[in-house]
C-alpha positions in Angstrom: 5.0 38.2 48.4 6.6 35.7 50.8 8.3 37.5 53.7 11.9 36.5 54.2 13.5 37.8 57.4 16.9 37.0 58.8 16.2 35.6 62.3 19.7 35.3 63.7 20.3 37.2 66.9 23.7 38.8 67.2 24.6 37.1 70.5 24.0 33.5 69.3 27.6 32.1 69.7 27.4 29.1 72.0 27.9 25.4 71.6 26.6 22.3 73.3 28.1 18.9 73.5 26.9 15.6 74.8 27.8 12.0 74.4 26.1 11.6 71.0 26.3 14.9 69.1 27.9 18.4 69.0 25.2 21.1 68.6 26.4 24.4 67.4 24.5 27.6 68.3 26.0 29.6 65.5 22.8 29.7 63.5 23.6 30.4 59.9 22.7 33.9 58.8 21.9 32.7 55.3 18.8 30.9 56.5 15.5 32.8 55.9 12.2 31.4 56.9 9.6 31.3 54.2 6.4 32.7 55.6 3.4 34.4 54.1 0.9 36.0 56.5 -1.7 36.2 53.7 -1.5 32.5 52.8 -4.6 30.5 53.8 -2.4 27.6 54.9 -2.3 27.4 58.7 0.7 29.4 60.0 2.2 26.5 61.9 2.0 24.4 58.8 3.9 27.1 56.9 6.7 27.0 59.5 6.8 23.2 59.3 7.0 23.2 55.5 9.6 26.0 55.4 11.9 24.1 57.7 11.4 20.7 56.0 12.1 22.3 52.5 15.3 24.0 53.7 16.5 20.7 55.3 15.8 18.8 52.1 17.5 21.5 49.9 20.5 21.4 52.2 20.1 25.1 53.3 19.8 23.8 56.9 22.5 21.4 57.9 22.5 18.7 60.5 22.9 20.0 64.1 22.3 23.7 63.1 20.3 25.6 65.6 16.9 27.0 64.8 15.4 30.2 66.0 13.8 29.9 69.5 10.1 29.9 69.9 10.3 33.4 71.3 12.4 34.7 68.4 10.0 33.3 65.8 7.0 34.7 67.7 8.5 38.2 67.8 9.9 38.2 64.2 6.6 37.0 62.6 4.1 38.3 65.1 2.9 34.8 65.9 1.4 33.3 69.0 3.9 31.2 71.0 1.5 28.3 70.8 1.6 28.4 67.0 5.4 28.2 66.9 5.5 25.6 69.6 2.9 23.5 67.7 5.1 23.7 64.5 8.3 22.6 66.4 6.4 19.8 68.1 5.3 18.4 64.7 8.8 18.8 63.3 10.2 16.9 66.3 7.6 14.2 66.1 8.4 13.7 62.4 12.1 13.4 63.1 13.3 16.6 61.5 14.5 18.4 64.6 15.5 17.6 68.2 15.5 19.7 71.3 18.3 20.1 73.9 17.1 21.2 77.3 18.2 24.7 78.1 19.8 25.1 74.7 17.0 25.1 72.0 16.0 23.3 68.9 18.4 21.8 66.4 18.2 20.2 62.9 18.3 16.5 63.1 18.7 15.0 59.6 20.7 12.4 57.7 23.8 14.0 56.3 23.2 12.0 53.1 20.0 13.9 52.3 19.2 13.6 48.6 19.1 16.5 46.2 15.7 17.7 45.1 15.4 18.4 41.4 12.5 19.9 39.4 12.7 18.8 35.7 10.5 21.0 33.4 10.1 19.7 29.8 8.4 21.4 26.9 6.7 18.2 26.0 6.9 14.4 26.7 7.9 12.5 23.6 9.8 9.3 23.1 13.0 11.3 22.7 12.3 13.3 25.9 11.8 10.0 27.7 15.3 8.9 26.7 16.7 12.1 28.2 14.6 11.6 31.3 15.7 8.0 32.0 19.4 8.8 31.2 19.2 11.7 33.7 17.7 9.5 36.4 20.2 6.7 35.8 23.2 9.1 36.0 21.8 10.6 39.2 21.4 7.2 40.8 20.3 7.4 44.5 21.8 10.9 45.0 18.6 12.8 44.1 14.8 12.7 43.7 13.4 14.2 40.5 9.9 15.7 39.9 8.8 16.1 36.3 6.4 18.8 35.0 5.5 19.8 31.4 4.9 23.4 30.3 3.6 22.4 26.8 5.5 25.4 25.1 3.2 27.7 27.2 5.0 30.6 28.8 2.2 31.3 31.3 2.1 27.7 32.4 5.9 27.8 32.8 5.6 30.9 35.0 3.0 29.2 37.2 5.2 26.1 37.6 8.2 28.1 38.7 6.3 30.5 41.0 4.7 27.5 42.7 8.0 25.7 43.2 10.6 28.4 43.6 12.7 27.8 46.7 11.5 24.1 47.1 14.3 22.5 45.0 18.1 22.4 44.8 18.0 22.5 41.0 15.6 23.5 38.3 16.3 21.8 34.9 14.4 23.6 32.2 13.9 23.1 28.5 13.3 26.7 27.4 11.2 26.1 24.2 8.2 28.5 24.1 5.6 29.4 21.5 2.5 30.4 23.4 1.6 33.5 25.5 4.9 35.1 24.7 3.0 38.4 24.3 1.8 38.1 27.9 4.6 36.5 29.7 8.3 37.3 29.4 9.8 33.8 30.0 13.3 35.4 30.3 12.1 37.2 33.5 10.8 34.0 34.8 14.1 32.3 34.2 15.9 35.1 35.9 13.9 34.5 39.1 15.8 31.2 39.4 19.2 31.6 40.9 21.8 30.9 38.2 23.6 28.4 40.4 20.3 26.4 40.7 19.3 26.6 37.0 20.2 24.0 34.4 19.2 24.7 30.7 18.6 21.6 28.6 18.4 21.2 24.8 18.5 25.0 24.2 20.9 27.6 25.5 19.7 31.1 26.3 22.7 33.3 25.8 21.0 36.5 26.8 20.4 35.2 30.3 22.4 36.9 33.1 24.7 34.7 35.2 26.3 31.4 34.1 23.9 28.5 34.5 24.8 25.0 33.5 23.7 24.4 29.9 23.6 21.3 27.7 22.3 22.4 24.4 21.8 21.8 20.7 22.9 24.5 18.2 20.1 23.7 15.8 21.1 25.8 12.8 24.8 25.0 13.0 24.1 21.3 13.7 21.9 20.7 10.6 24.2 22.7 8.3 27.3 20.8 9.5 25.5 17.4 9.2 24.6 18.1 5.6 28.0 19.3 4.8 29.5 16.1 6.1 27.2 14.2 3.7 28.2 16.1 0.6 29.6 13.0 -1.0 26.1 11.5 -0.8 24.2 14.8 -1.6 26.2 15.5 -4.8 23.7 13.4 -6.9 20.8 15.6 -5.7 20.3 19.1 -7.2 17.2 19.9 -5.2 16.6 19.7 -1.5 13.2 19.9 0.3 12.8 20.5 4.0 9.4 19.4 5.3 8.9 21.3 8.5 5.3 21.8 9.8 4.8 25.4 11.2 2.4 24.1 13.8 4.9 21.6 15.3 6.6 23.9 17.7 10.0 23.2 16.1 12.9 25.6 16.4 13.1 28.0 13.5 16.9 27.5 13.6 16.4 24.2 11.8 15.1 26.1 8.8 17.9 28.6 9.0 20.6 25.9 9.0 19.0 24.1 6.1 18.8 27.3 4.1 22.4 28.2 4.9 23.6 24.8 3.5 21.6 25.1 0.3 22.8 28.7 -0.4 26.4 27.9 0.4 26.4 24.8 -1.9 24.2 26.2 -4.7 21.3 23.7 -4.1 17.8 24.5 -5.3 15.7 24.3 -2.2 12.1 24.4 -0.9 10.6 24.4 2.5 7.1 22.8 2.8 4.5 22.2 5.5 3.9 18.5 4.7 4.5 15.7 2.2 0.8 15.0 1.4 0.7 16.9 -1.9 4.4 16.4 -2.9 5.0 15.3 -6.4 8.3 13.4 -6.6 11.0 14.6 -8.9 14.2 12.8 -9.7 17.3 14.3 -8.2 15.5 15.5 -5.0 16.5 14.8 -1.4 14.1 15.4 1.4 14.9 16.4 5.0 11.9 15.3 7.1 11.1 16.2 10.7 7.9 14.4 11.5 7.4 10.6 11.1 4.0 11.1 9.4 5.7 12.9 6.6 8.4 10.3 6.5 5.8 7.5 6.1 4.1 9.5 3.3 7.3 9.9 1.4 8.4 6.3 1.7 4.9 5.3 0.4 5.2 7.6 -2.6 8.6 6.3 -3.5 7.4 2.7 -3.3 4.5 3.6 -5.6 6.8 5.2 -8.1 9.5 4.0 -10.5 12.2 5.9 -8.5 14.8 4.1 -6.5 15.3 5.4 -2.9 18.9 6.4 -2.3 19.4 7.0 -6.0 16.8 9.3 -7.7 15.1 10.2 -4.4 16.9 10.7 -1.1 15.4 10.9 2.4 17.0 12.2 5.6 14.9 11.9 8.8 15.3 13.7 12.1 16.0 11.6 15.2 16.8 8.0 15.4 14.2 5.2 16.1 14.3 1.4 15.8 11.8 1.7 12.9 14.1 4.0 10.9 16.9 1.5 11.4 14.8 -1.3 10.1 13.7 0.8 7.1 17.3 1.8 6.4 16.5 5.5 6.6 19.4 7.9 6.9 19.1 9.9 10.1 20.5 13.1 11.6 20.1 13.2 15.3 21.3 14.6 18.6 22.4 12.1 21.3 19.5 12.2 23.6 21.0 9.8 26.1 24.2 11.8 26.3 22.2 14.9 27.0 20.5 13.4 30.1 23.7 11.8 31.3 25.9 14.9 30.8 23.3 17.2 32.6 23.2 14.9 35.6 26.9 14.3 35.8 27.8 18.0 35.6 25.1 18.9 38.1 26.4 16.5 40.6 29.9 17.9 40.1 28.5 21.4 40.7 29.9 22.7 37.4 28.6 25.8 35.6 29.6 25.4 32.0 28.0 25.3 28.5 28.3 22.0 26.7 27.2 21.4 23.1 25.5 18.1 22.9 26.7 15.6 20.2 24.9 15.8 16.8 25.6 13.4 14.0 24.4 11.6 10.9 23.7 7.9 10.6 24.3 6.9 7.0 21.9 4.4 5.5 20.6 3.4 2.0 17.9 6.1 1.8 20.5 8.7 0.8 
C-alpha cells in the first residue's frame, strides 16, 4: 500500500516576495506525497514522480511551498541526500525553484493541461468516433491516454490500480463479461473518487457518489425506437432479433426488443445468427452485427421477396455502407457522446445525461 502522510508543519505560515513572484509558505494540507518504501523504484525517483504527478493533476499549484529536505527526511525515514537528489532533479527539469533561506516552491505554468485516462471496453469504428469527438471538444485543454480493458474485469482492475492518482479524470466504459466471479468491478470503480470518474455509454446506478455519466438506456432506447416506427412495422407480423451471445452485447437490447413485441402483440424470435435463417414473408429483422446484415441482404436478393415490403431489415449503428445500401438504422449519436462528455467534464459538472438515440428511416423497412 502506498503511504500517504500529511507533511505540513503547524508553524508554516510565512510569505516571501521578490521582484518576480510571490511565494506563499502556507503549504496546502491537502497535498499527500505518494511514496511506497517497498517499491523497487529508487526512492528519489518516487519523490520526483509524486511531485510531477501532483503538479500535472493540479494538486500542487504554482508557487506553493514543498516540504523541506529535513521534513521529508524525517517523515519518510529517508537520507537527506535522497531528498536533496530528488529536489535537484525537479529543479533541473523546471518543476520547482528554490528561494534562499525560504525553501522549495512549485514552478509551473498556470495553464497546465488536464490529464485524462480513457478506458474503453473495445476499440471499434464507433468507439473511434467517440474518441475523436472527445479529443476535438477538449482541444488543447487536456492530454488523453487511451487503454482497453476488453470486457475483462481483472484487466480493468490492473489498469486502475496502476494509474490511480496519476490523472485528473478517469473516463470509463463499464461493460464487463469476463472474470466477474473473481473481480468485483464495482469495488474497482469505487476506488476512483466520484468527482474524478466519468461513466461513458453505460450508467451504473448502484455506484455511490454522483459521477458524471453520459449513457445509453439500451432497453428503453430500442423499445422507443421501434414504437416510433410503428407505421412501418404494421405490415410485419413477425420480428426477429439476431443477437450473438458471444458478442459482449448488453442484454438490455434483448429486453427492450422483447418488451416492444409483447406490448404490440408481435410474434418474435431471438437468434444467434442469420446463417440458417429461412425467410418468411411478413418478417422484419433487427440485426446487430454487420456479418448478419450482409447474410440477410444476400438471402433477400436471392429470393422473390422485396426488401421493405415482404421482408424488413433494421440494423444497429450507422455506417456509410448502410446509407449506400438504403438500410434502416437505429443508432446512438456517438459523436454527441464524446462531445458531451468532454464539454461537461471541462465545465466540472456532475450530472447524468442520456445520449440521443434515434432511427434513420430508409427503404429496407
